[in-house]
N, C-alpha and C positions, 0 to 999 in steps of 0.2 A: 627143621626147616626155619623156625622162627629165629630172627636175628642174623641169618646168613645174607650175603650180598644180594642173592637172587630174590629172597623174600622182601628185603627192603626196596629193591627195584620194583617189585610187583606192587607194593603199597604205594610207592610214588606214582607209578603209572595209573593206578586206580584213582588216586586223588586227582590227577590231571584229567582223566576221562570223565569223572563225575563233574568236575568244574566246567568242562566244555559242554557236556550234556545239559547242565543247568543254565549256564550263562551264554552259550552260543559262541561266536567267533571271539578269540582273544589273542593278543600278542604273547610272546614268550614272557615278556616282563609282567604283563597282566596276570598270567598264570602263576608266576612266581609270587606276586603280591597276594593273589587269591588263596594259594595253597600253603604259603609259608616256606616253600622249597627254595633252595638257592638257584640262581640263574644257570650255573653249570649243570646242576641236577636236572632242571627243567629241560635244558637243551638236549641232554643225553636221552632223557625219557621220551621226549617228543620225537626224536629221530627214530628211536626204536618203534614207537607207535606208528610212525609214517611207514616204516618198513613192513609192518603188519597190516597196513591199509586201514587202520582204525581211526586215524586222524589224517587231515590233509591241510596243505597250505592253500589259502583261498584269495590272497591278494594283499594289498597294503592298507594299513590303518590310516585314519585321517588326522594323525597328530600334527599339531600346528608347527612345530619346530624340529629341525634335524632330519635325519634319515627316517623315512617312514617305515614303521615296523611291519614285518610279515605277520599276517593273521593266521591262526591255527583254528581248525574247526573239526568237531567230531564228524567222522565219515558215516553218515546215516545210511548210505547205500553200499557199505562194505558187504553186508549180508541182509537177508530178509527173513521174515517169519510169516506164518500162516495161521489163521484161525478157522475152524470148521464147526458149525453148529448142526448136529444131527437132530433136527427138529421133527416133531410128529407130523407137521404139515408141510415143511419145506426143509431143504438142506441149504445152508448159507455158508459161503466161503469168502474169506477176506485175506488179502495179501498186504503186508505192512513192511515199511522200512524200520530201521533201528531207532527211529525217533517215535515210533508208534503211529506214524501217519499212514492211514490206509490208502494204498495206491491202486487197488483193484478189488472189486466186490461183485459177486454173482450169486444167483439163487438157482436151485434145481428142484425137480419134483421130489416128494417125500419117498422114503424107502418103503417098498412093498415086499416083505420077505418072500411072498409066494412067487414073484416074478423071477427071482434069482435061481430058481430051480432050473430054468431054461437058459440062464446066463452062464455060458461055458467058457468064453474067452473074450478078452478085449485086447486089441493091439493099438498102441499109441505111438506117436513119434517121440523118441527119447529126447529129453532135454537135459542131458548130462548125468543120467543115472550111472553110478560107479561102474566102470568097466565097459561102457558102451559109447561108441562114437556118436557125436551130435548128428541128429537126423536119421540115424539107423533105427529101423523098426524093431521093436522088442516086445515081448510079453511082459505085462505088469507083474512085478515080483510078489504075488500073493496067491494062495490057494483059495482064499475066501472071495467069492464073486463080488459081493457088495464093496469090499475093500479095493478090488481091482477097478471097480467103477469110480470110487472116490479118488483113487490114485490118478485115473485118467482126467477127472475134473481138475485136480491140482495141476497136472501136467499141461492141460490146455491153458490154464490161467498163467502159468509160467511162460509158456510160449508166446501168448498174446503180449506179454510185457518184456519179451526178449531176455528172459532169464533162464538159467539152467538149474537143475536140482542141486548142484554144488553151491549155488547162491543161497539156498534155503537151509537155515540152520535148525529150525524147530517148527513143529505143528502142534497147536493146542486144540484139543477136541472137547466139545461140550456134548454130553450124553444125557438123555432124559432118563436117568436111572441112578441108583446108589452105587458109588464107586468106592471100593475099599482103599483107603489112603496108602497103605504099605504095598500091597500086592498089585494094585491096579486092576483087580478083578471086579466084575459087576455082579452085585447080589440080587438086584431086581431092576426091571426096566419097564417103561410104559407099554401098554397093550399092543400098539401098532408094531412094536419091535420085539415082542415077546418071543423067546427062543433064540435070540441073537446075542445073548449076554457074552458068550465066549468070543464071538466074532469081533466085538468091540472092546475086548480087554486090552490093557496096555501092551501086553506081550504080543497079541495078534497085530495090533497097530504098528508096533516096532518092527515086526517082520515084514510088514507091507510097505513101509515108507523108509527111504534112505536118509533119514535125518532124526534128530531127537524128537521124542513124543511126550507131550503133557496131556493128562486126561483128568477131567473133573465133571461133576454134576453140572448140568446146564444152568440151573437156577443159581448155584454158587458163582458161576462165571458171569451170569447176568449182574449179580451184585457187584462183582469186581469191576465189570464194565461201567456200571453207574458210578462207582466210587472214583474211578480214574478219569472217565470222560463224560459223565452224564449228570443226573439229577442229585447225586449224593457226594459230589466231589469233596473229599477231605472230611466227611462227616465222621466223628469219632465212634459212634455206635448207631448203626442203622440196620433195618431189615428190608430186603427185597422180597416182596410177597407176590408170587406168580400164580395167576389163575388162568387156565386155558384147557388144553386136553387133560391135564392133570393139575395138581396144586403142589406148591413147594415154597420154601423160604430159604434165602441165603442170608446169613448173619455175619456182619463184619464188625470187628472191634479193633479200633486203632489201626486200621488198614490191613488187618489179618482176617482171613476167612476162618470160621469155626467149622471143623469137620466132625469132631466127637468120635465116640466109640463106633467103629464100623462104618464111619462116614455118614452116620444117621442124623447129625445135627441138621435141623431145618426140614426133616421129613414130616411136615405137618399133615400130610395125607392121612396119617394114622390117628390123628386127634379125633376125639369123639364129640359129636354135637349133643345137645340136651336130650334128643330122642334116641341116642345110642348109635346113630349112623356115623360112618367114617366121613371125615371132612371132605375128602376128595369125591366121594360118591354124591355129596350134596352140592358142592361148589363147582365142580368141573363142568366142561361144556355139556357132557351127557346129563349131569345132574340138573343143569339149568333147563335143558329141554324136557326132562322128566317132570320138573316142577310146573312148567307151562302146560304140559299135557294133562297132568293129573288134577290140577287145582284151578286152572284159568281157562283153558280152551276146551277141556273135557271132550276129547275125541275129535275136535275140529282142527287140530294141529296138522299142518301139512307134513307129509312124511319126510320131505327134504328140507324142512325148516332148520336154520342154523342159528346159533346165538346172535350173530350180527343182525338177523331179521328181527329178533326180539328187541335189541337195542334201537334199531331203526323205528320200530313201532312205538317205543317209549319216547323217542325224540319227536315223533309226529303227533304225540299227545293221545294215543289210544289208551283208554281207561284201564283195560285189563293188563296192559304192559306196564303202566305206571304202578298199579297196585302190586303186581308181581315183583317189580324191581325194588319196591320198598321192602317186601318180605325177604327177597334175596339179599339185599344189602344188610339187613339185620343179621342174617346168618354169617355174612362176611365179618360184620362188626363183632359178633360173638367170638369168632376165632381170633380176631385181632386183639380183642380185650384180654383174652387169656395170655396171648403172647406178650402183650405190653405190660401186663401185671407182673409177669415173671422177669422180663429183660429190661423194662423201662428204657426203650430206645428213644433217641431224640427224634428219629425220622423213620417213617415207613414209606417205601416206594412201591407202588402198585405196578405190576407189569403182566405180560402174557396176553394172549388173544382176547380174553375177557377183561382182565384187570386193567388193560390199557384204555378202556372206555371211561376215561376220567370225567368227561362232561356229564355223564349220567350218574356214575357211582360216587364221585368225591363229595358232592353236596349232601347226599344222604349219609355217607360214612362220617363226614366231619360233624354232622349234627349228632350222630350216635356217640362219637368221641367226646364231644362237649357235654353230653347229658349222662353218659354211662361209664366212662373210663376213669378209674382212679389215677392212672397215669395218662397224660394226654400228649402223645407225640404229634409232630407235624406229619400231615398225610398228603402225599403228592403222587403224581404218575411218572412213569419212566420217561426220561428225555430221549433215550436211544431206541425205544420201541422194539421192532423186530430185530434190530441189530445189537441188542444188549448182550446176548449170549456170545455172538461171534466177536464182539469187541472185547469181552472178557477173555475169550480164548486167545485172541491176539496178545492181550496184555500178559497172560500167564506164560505164553511162549516167549515174549519179549524179555520178561524178568529172567527166565531160565537162560536165554541166550546171552544176555549181558553178563550174567554171573559167570557163565562158562568162558566168555571172552576175557573177562578180567582174570579168571584163574589161569587162563592160557598165556598170560604175559610172561610167565617164568619158564615156559616150555621151549623157547627158541634159543 
């Protein structure tokens, strides 16, 4: 293939698409200067890209003299991508154009595996599923009840935005579990979803949705989201450290996520504290509640107390909560010290339902960093908050889609 006319045309069209995505609207002459391609080559390639609906003419340039040039722009609405965060406390779904601009976002209740025993069928209005007329009622194409429900959520989001399934090229899924990079199988998953590993495998998702599927660990995708759109933009080496229902770390080096053997890079839940306890058992939401119950409130803890109640008590100046948060922060610092000593990151971004409480945690952790760490990274909180995972899911779907679109320039 290399060196053939089709291959060369493909390279030329990819150069033009990259220039338009980066620079915005450009004239054909501007594209020629930017890419180094001849004007006839640019004109031919642009016409082919217009035929494929990947670029469009948008008007006239404001050049001072002569005939005003026609502007060419990447067509960000040619197709769309979707991100889905299967969280322990919420499901989050975002719809994005090809520029990565989120055009729709919604949240849904968390998945309760027990309720799907009774969930036998879901009928939705088709939005362009292959082989089905628009508006025709159809069964969602999956034998897995929870995937039928997720399919219906995406279908509703498409309909609200007057889109069809044929407009959607890829869905990125963030799963709170370990995803095997090659097979797309899930080797472990957080307790609320225990037993559903096969339901959320890449093969199962591919059977349930009529578009390409990307699947990764949720904390990895949160790291990608922060790198592309949040607190860690363009950081060469950083760690996203998530503390919530579970614990995990996403590690990015020069814009690439590290997955490691069996996808286990960043599975800090299995680290051991000084007393031999698993890190996740100590730092997770359940661990925080146990700490309060055993050492600070001694049986006075309300049965329905949540971590946010403890942070609220800290903010209001209650002595037991302040003392407890100092101890809890030292445990976080101990974990971060081990990670920092090994990886020497420039930046650590805290996230998750607990990690996002930066006003309480950051002053205590920064003090520990200054006093105890041989390597002293910058320590900040997530910019994206609860949208970090779904933003990363959109980004991985977008990367895949743009790559496929560029590969497809030789197929017509």
